[in-house]
C-alpha positions in Angstrom: 0.0 0.0 0.0 1.4 3.4 -0.9 -0.9 6.0 0.5 -2.8 6.2 3.8 -4.8 9.2 4.9 -6.1 9.3 8.5 -8.3 11.6 10.5 -8.0 10.3 14.1 -10.6 11.8 16.4 -10.3 15.0 14.2 -14.1 15.4 13.7 -16.9 15.1 16.3 -18.8 12.7 14.0 -16.0 10.2 13.5 -13.6 8.3 15.7 -11.6 7.3 12.6 -11.6 8.2 8.9 -9.0 6.2 6.9 -8.6 6.3 3.1 -5.9 4.3 1.5 -4.5 3.0 -1.8 -2.8 -0.3 -2.3 -0.2 -0.3 -5.0 1.2 -3.6 -6.1 2.4 -5.7 -9.1 -0.6 -7.1 -10.9 1.0 -10.5 -11.1 0.8 -10.9 -7.3 -2.3 -13.0 -6.4 -4.8 -11.1 -4.3 -8.2 -11.8 -2.7 -10.5 -8.8 -2.4 -11.9 -7.6 0.9 -14.0 -10.1 2.9 -14.2 -11.7 6.3 -11.4 -14.3 6.7 -12.5 -17.9 6.9 -9.7 -18.7 9.4 -10.4 -15.5 11.4 -14.0 -14.5 10.8 -13.7 -11.4 13.0 -11.3 -9.9 10.5 -12.3 -8.0 7.4 -9.8 -7.1 4.7 -8.2 -8.1 1.5 -5.6 -10.8 1.4 -2.2 -11.3 -0.2 -2.5 -14.8 -1.5 1.3 -15.0 -2.1 2.4 -14.6 1.6 -1.0 -14.7 3.4 -0.8 -11.2 5.0 -2.7 -8.1 4.2 -2.1 -4.4 3.6 -5.2 -3.1 5.5 -7.8 -4.7 7.7 -10.3 -4.1 10.6 -11.5 -6.4 13.3 -15.1 -6.5 14.6 -14.0 -5.1 17.9 -12.7 -2.0 16.1 -9.0 -2.8 16.0 -7.4 -1.9 12.7 -4.0 -1.8 11.0 -2.4 -0.8 7.8 1.2 -1.0 6.4 3.2 0.6 3.6 6.6 -0.2 2.3 9.5 2.2 2.9 11.0 3.1 -0.5 14.8 3.7 -0.5 15.8 2.1 -3.8 17.2 -1.1 -2.2 16.0 -4.6 -3.0 14.3 -6.7 -0.3 16.8 -8.6 1.8 16.9 -12.3 1.2 14.9 -14.1 3.9 13.1 -11.0 5.1 9.6 -11.6 6.5 6.5 -10.4 4.7 5.4 -7.0 5.8 1.8 -7.9 5.3 2.2 -10.3 8.3 2.5 -7.3 10.6 -1.1 -6.4 9.9 -2.5 -9.9 9.9 -0.6 -10.7 13.1 -2.2 -7.8 14.9 -5.7 -8.4 13.7 -5.7 -12.1 14.4 -4.5 -11.6 18.0 -6.0 -9.7 20.8 -2.9 -7.6 21.8 -3.5 -3.9 22.3 -2.1 -1.6 19.7 0.5 0.0 22.0 2.0 -3.3 23.1 1.9 -4.7 19.6 3.9 -1.9 18.0 6.4 -2.0 20.9 6.9 -5.7 20.1 7.2 -4.9 16.4 9.8 -2.2 17.2 12.0 -4.9 18.6 11.5 -7.4 15.8 11.5 -4.8 12.9 14.9 -5.8 11.7 13.4 -9.0 10.4 11.5 -7.1 7.7 12.5 -4.9 4.8 11.6 -1.2 5.3 8.0 -0.7 6.5 5.6 1.7 8.2 2.9 0.3 10.4 -0.2 2.0 11.8 -2.3 0.2 14.3 -5.3 1.4 16.2 -7.7 0.3 19.0 -10.0 1.9 21.5 -7.0 3.4 23.4 -5.5 5.2 20.4 -3.5 5.0 17.2 0.2 4.0 17.1 2.9 4.2 14.4 6.1 2.3 14.1 8.7 2.0 11.4 12.0 0.2 11.1 13.3 3.3 9.5 12.4 5.5 12.5 13.6 5.5 16.1 10.9 4.2 18.3 7.1 3.9 18.1 4.7 6.9 18.4 1.2 7.4 19.7 -0.7 9.8 17.5 -2.5 12.8 18.9 -5.9 13.6 17.5 -5.5 15.1 14.0 -5.1 14.5 10.3 -2.1 12.5 9.1 -0.7 11.1 5.8 1.6 8.3 5.0 3.2 7.0 1.8 6.5 5.2 1.3 8.5 7.4 3.6 8.0 8.4 7.3 4.7 9.5 8.7 3.7 13.0 7.4 6.7 13.3 5.1 5.7 16.2 2.8 5.4 14.3 -0.5 3.1 15.9 -3.0 0.4 13.2 -2.9 0.5 13.1 0.9 -0.1 16.8 1.1 -2.8 16.7 -1.5 -4.5 13.8 0.2 -4.4 15.5 3.6 -5.9 18.6 2.2 -8.7 16.6 0.5 -9.5 14.9 3.8 -9.6 18.1 5.7 -11.9 19.7 3.1 -14.2 16.7 3.1 -14.5 16.8 6.9 -15.4 20.5 6.7 -18.6 19.7 4.8 -21.8 18.7 6.6 -22.2 15.6 4.5 -23.0 12.1 5.9 -20.9 8.9 5.8 -21.8 7.9 2.3 -21.0 11.3 0.8 -17.7 11.4 2.7 -16.8 7.9 1.4 -17.5 9.0 -2.1 -15.4 12.1 -1.7 -12.4 10.2 -0.4 -12.7 7.6 -3.1 -12.5 10.4 -5.6 -9.4 11.8 -3.9 -7.8 8.3 -4.0 -8.5 8.2 -7.7 -6.4 11.3 -8.4 -3.9 10.6 -11.2 -2.2 14.0 -11.0 1.6 13.8 -11.5 3.8 16.0 -9.3 6.0 18.7 -10.8 9.6 17.4 -11.2 11.0 19.9 -8.7 8.7 18.5 -6.0 9.5 14.9 -6.5 11.2 13.0 -3.6 14.5 11.2 -4.2 14.2 7.6 -3.2 16.8 5.9 -5.2 14.8 5.2 -8.3 14.7 6.9 -11.7 13.0 10.2 -12.3 10.6 8.6 -14.6 9.4 6.2 -11.9 9.4 9.0 -9.3 6.9 10.8 -11.6 4.7 7.8 -12.1 4.6 7.0 -8.4 3.9 10.6 -7.4 0.2 10.2 -8.3 -2.3 9.0 -5.7 -3.7 6.5 -8.2 -0.9 4.8 -10.1 -1.0 3.2 -13.6 2.2 1.7 -15.0 3.0 -1.4 -17.0 2.4 -4.3 -14.7 2.2 -2.2 -11.6 -0.4 0.2 -10.2 -3.2 0.9 -7.7 -5.1 -2.3 -7.2 -7.4 -1.2 -4.4 -8.9 2.0 -3.0 -10.3 1.6 0.5 -12.2 3.9 2.9 -12.8 2.9 6.5 -15.0 5.0 8.8 -15.8 4.4 12.5 -18.4 6.8 13.6 -19.1 8.1 17.1 -21.9 5.5 17.5 -19.5 2.7 16.9 -20.7 1.8 13.4 -18.1 0.7 11.0 -18.3 1.5 7.3 -15.9 -0.3 5.0 -15.7 0.3 1.2 -13.2 -1.1 -1.2 -12.8 -0.7 -5.0 -10.6 -3.1 -6.8 -9.0 -2.3 -10.1 -7.4 -4.1 -13.1 -4.2 -3.5 -14.9 -5.8 -0.9 -17.3 -7.2 1.0 -14.3 -10.7 -0.4 -14.9 -13.0 -1.0 -11.9 -13.3 -4.7 -11.2 -15.3 -4.8 -7.9 -16.9 -2.4 -5.5 -17.4 -4.0 -2.1 -19.3 -2.5 0.8 -19.5 -3.7 4.4 -21.2 -2.2 7.5 -21.3 -3.5 11.0 -21.6 -2.4 14.6 -18.6 -2.8 16.8 -18.6 -5.9 19.0 -17.5 -3.8 21.9 -17.9 -0.1 22.6 -14.8 1.9 21.6 -15.3 4.8 24.0 
């Protein structure tokens, strides 16, 4: 996943608003969002190659998402799948703070990653390219393939779109549609604003869009997750093919198994 936008207790109507794009090679086998047969309390897509996931939510309101850290280096031989970080949290009952603390100690086993994990006590961030985990204060955040809130063009555009969407008096469905439109933004950043992550300028340009379309690689899923103040969870995921065509549009809604207050 290459873009995550979060509003954590930043609006009186919502405890969480999360909008995210998963960018991946199209040859990698993937299952769309659904409840997992081996863990029916978990909702999310599935990486069928390694068994993990990029984003998911549990019926008790715990959620997690991961992005790769892009620095131009190849994955180390024997490194563990980063998707296992999300799956491991959702399939367990460990609190987010304890989980990210454990991940901080074992992070060297993975190639570069950023992990966000939330529960009723708060939202936590950890990266094996950053010193120590962080608990997020209420607010709006953005994450791509660098550290949290790095000022990459698509991160800044996405955060601005999220703030503007929250400023409108619209309901959940309208907010979801607005954020799906923001995730579909194919605008390429100006060359002077591109980050330098060890890849070619041509690829930096292609990857600077929120919604990526490149030969064999691109945005495969756009997901919006809302948890409102009444404890109702809204989950929407659009899946896309190699030509950027919409394949599926899945919608889920459920009340939290336990109150998140």
